[in-house]
C-alpha positions in Angstrom: -2.0 27.7 97.7 -5.0 27.0 100.2 -6.4 24.0 98.7 -9.9 25.5 98.6 -8.4 28.0 96.2 -6.7 24.6 94.0 -10.3 23.0 93.7 -12.0 26.3 92.8 -9.7 26.9 89.9 -10.1 23.2 88.7 -14.4 23.8 89.0 -13.5 26.8 86.9 -11.4 25.2 84.0 -13.9 22.4 83.8 -16.6 25.2 83.7 -14.6 26.7 80.8 -14.0 23.8 79.0 -17.6 23.0 79.5 -18.6 26.2 78.0 -16.2 25.6 75.2 -17.3 22.4 74.2 -21.0 23.9 74.3 -20.0 26.7 72.1 -18.5 24.3 69.5 -21.4 22.3 69.3 -23.9 25.3 69.3 -21.8 26.5 66.2 -21.6 22.7 64.8 -25.6 23.1 65.0 -25.8 26.2 63.6 -23.4 26.0 60.5 -25.5 22.2 60.1 -29.0 24.6 60.0 -27.5 27.0 57.7 -26.3 23.7 55.2 -29.9 22.5 55.6 -31.6 25.9 54.7 -29.0 26.1 51.5 -29.9 22.9 50.5 -33.1 23.1 51.2 -32.8 26.7 49.1 -30.6 24.9 46.3 -33.3 21.9 46.2 -36.6 23.7 46.1 -36.2 25.1 42.7 -35.6 21.2 41.5 -38.2 19.6 43.1 -40.8 22.4 42.5 -39.5 22.0 38.6 -39.8 17.9 39.3 -43.1 18.0 40.3 -44.2 20.7 37.4 -42.7 17.8 34.9 -44.3 15.2 36.4 -47.8 16.8 36.9 -47.4 17.5 32.9 -46.2 14.0 32.4 -49.0 12.4 34.5 -51.8 14.6 32.4 -50.4 13.2 29.2 -51.3 9.8 30.6 -54.2 10.4 33.1 -56.8 8.9 30.1 -54.8 5.6 30.2 -53.9 5.0 33.5 -56.4 4.9 36.8 -55.4 5.4 40.2 -56.7 1.7 41.0 -54.6 0.5 38.5 -51.4 2.4 40.0 -52.4 0.9 43.5 -52.5 -2.7 42.0 -49.1 -2.1 40.6 -47.5 -0.8 43.7 -48.9 -3.6 45.5 -47.7 -6.0 43.0 -44.4 -4.8 43.1 -43.9 -5.0 46.9 -45.7 -8.7 46.8 -42.9 -9.6 44.4 -40.1 -7.9 46.4 -38.2 -10.9 47.0 -38.6 -12.0 43.2 -37.4 -8.7 42.1 -34.3 -9.0 44.2 -33.7 -12.7 43.1 -33.9 -11.0 39.3 -31.2 -8.1 40.4 -29.1 -10.6 41.6 -29.5 -12.6 38.8 -28.2 -9.4 36.8 -25.6 -8.8 39.2 -24.7 -12.0 38.3 -24.9 -12.0 34.7 -23.1 -8.6 34.7 -20.4 -10.4 36.8 -20.1 -13.0 34.0 -20.2 -10.8 31.1 -17.1 -8.7 32.9 -15.3 -12.3 33.2 -16.2 -13.7 29.6 -15.3 -10.1 28.0 -11.7 -10.4 27.5 -11.7 -14.2 26.3 -14.5 -12.6 23.8 -11.9 -9.9 22.9 -9.3 -12.3 22.3 -11.7 -15.0 20.0 -12.8 -11.7 18.1 -8.9 -10.8 17.6 -8.4 -14.3 16.4 -11.6 -14.5 14.3 -10.5 -11.4 12.3 -6.8 -12.5 12.0 -8.1 -15.8 10.2 -10.4 -13.5 8.2 -7.7 -11.4 7.1 -5.5 -14.5 6.1 -8.3 -15.9 4.2 -8.8 -12.4 2.5 -4.9 -12.5 1.7 -5.4 -16.3 0.0 -8.4 -15.1 -2.4 -11.0 -17.1 -0.5 -13.2 -14.4 -0.5 -12.6 -12.9 -3.9 -13.2 -16.6 -4.8 -17.0 -16.8 -3.2 -17.6 -13.6 -4.8 -16.8 -15.2 -8.5 -18.7 -18.6 -7.4 -21.6 -16.6 -6.1 -21.6 -14.1 -9.7 -21.0 -18.2 -11.6 -24.2 -19.3 -9.8 -26.3 -16.4 -10.8 -25.6 -16.7 -14.1 -26.1 -20.4 -13.9 -29.5 -19.5 -11.5 -30.5 -16.9 -14.5 -29.8 -19.3 -17.2 -32.3 -22.1 -16.0 -35.8 -22.5 -16.3 -38.6 -23.6 -14.3 -39.0 -26.5 -16.6 -35.7 -26.9 -16.7 -35.3 -26.6 -13.4 -37.6 -29.5 -12.7 -35.8 -31.7 -15.4 -32.5 -31.2 -13.6 -34.2 -32.1 -10.2 -35.5 -35.5 -11.8 -32.1 -36.3 -13.3 -29.9 -35.4 -10.3 -29.3 -39.1 -9.5 -28.1 -40.2 -13.1 -26.3 -37.0 -13.4 -24.7 -37.2 -10.5 -23.9 -41.1 -11.0 -21.8 -39.6 -14.4 -20.0 -37.4 -12.3 -18.9 -39.9 -10.3 -17.9 -42.2 -12.8 -15.8 -39.3 -14.5 -13.8 -38.7 -11.5 -12.4 -42.1 -11.3 -8.8 -41.5 -11.2 -8.3 -43.9 -14.3 -10.9 -41.8 -16.2 -9.3 -38.6 -15.3 -5.3 -39.6 -15.8 -6.7 -41.1 -19.2 -8.3 -37.5 -20.6 -5.6 -36.0 -18.8 -2.9 -38.0 -20.9 -4.8 -37.7 -24.1 -5.7 -33.7 -24.2 -1.7 -33.3 -23.4 -0.8 -35.3 -26.4 -3.7 -33.8 -28.4 -2.7 -30.2 -27.5 0.9 -31.3 -28.7 0.0 -32.6 -32.0 -2.2 -29.3 -32.7 1.5 -27.8 -33.4 2.7 -30.5 -35.5 1.6 -30.5 -39.4 -0.7 -32.2 -40.9 -0.3 -34.8 -43.8 -3.4 -35.2 -45.1 -2.4 -37.0 -48.5 -3.8 -40.6 -49.4 -0.4 -42.3 -48.9 -0.2 -40.8 -45.8 -3.7 -42.3 -44.5 -2.9 -45.5 -45.4 0.8 -45.1 -43.7 -1.3 -44.6 -40.7 -3.4 -47.2 -40.7 -0.7 -49.6 -40.8 0.0 -48.1 -37.3 -1.6 -50.9 -34.7 -2.6 -47.6 -32.7 -4.1 -46.1 -35.1 -6.1 -48.9 -35.9 -7.1 -49.7 -32.4 -8.1 -46.0 -31.6 -10.2 -46.6 -34.9 -11.8 -49.6 -34.0 -12.3 -48.1 -30.2 -13.8 -45.1 -32.0 -16.4 -46.9 -34.3 -17.4 -49.3 -31.3 -18.0 -45.9 -29.9 -20.0 -44.9 -32.4 -21.7 -47.9 -32.6 -23.0 -47.5 -28.6 -24.0 -44.0 -29.5 -26.1 -45.0 -32.5 -27.4 -47.7 -30.7 -29.0 -45.7 -27.7 -30.3 -42.8 -30.4 -32.3 -45.7 -32.0 -33.5 -47.0 -28.7 -34.6 -43.2 -27.4 -36.0 -42.7 -30.8 -38.2 -46.2 -30.3 -39.0 -45.2 -27.0 -39.9 -41.6 -27.8 -42.7 -42.9 -30.3 
């Protein structure tokens, strides 16, 4: 084949490729133009609706908003762009922190729920409600004057409670009450002979002497109180 014919065929092939490329580009441009036209056609009603809505909203606040105020706000936003960017960074950091802490918080909440359920099963909440009910009755039973007296005498009362809380006092009271309860079930002989026989018991005489001593102390305190009242 002649060399000039080969060169001609190559040029024709190159020209054909270029024409195909240009044709494809033209088709792409046409498709993009059609897509833009469809987008504009779809967006236009929405834009018109948004514009109308914006006008309505601005009409509602136009008596409260001045154009100068709006411009100053825009300028201030522009001047504080870096501060706003820092604020957004802090918010992002806070969001990351919340995302990191959330599993720990969920675990802590689960443990708290388990502890609350255990306390409920042991009756702590029932006891608390009972204590609140008792406190309501106590508060309702005290007048303002009585509360003032209680406040004035709280120190002696607490001292009395501390003395009563001594182990030897508690043990004595417990053993005495236990013995008294058992004696209630025993028959009582109130005859003079029985009483005289009981007086011969050293324990009875010691108890009687202690009782008389306590009565003496009580009588002495009552006498002092009466004298101070006068």
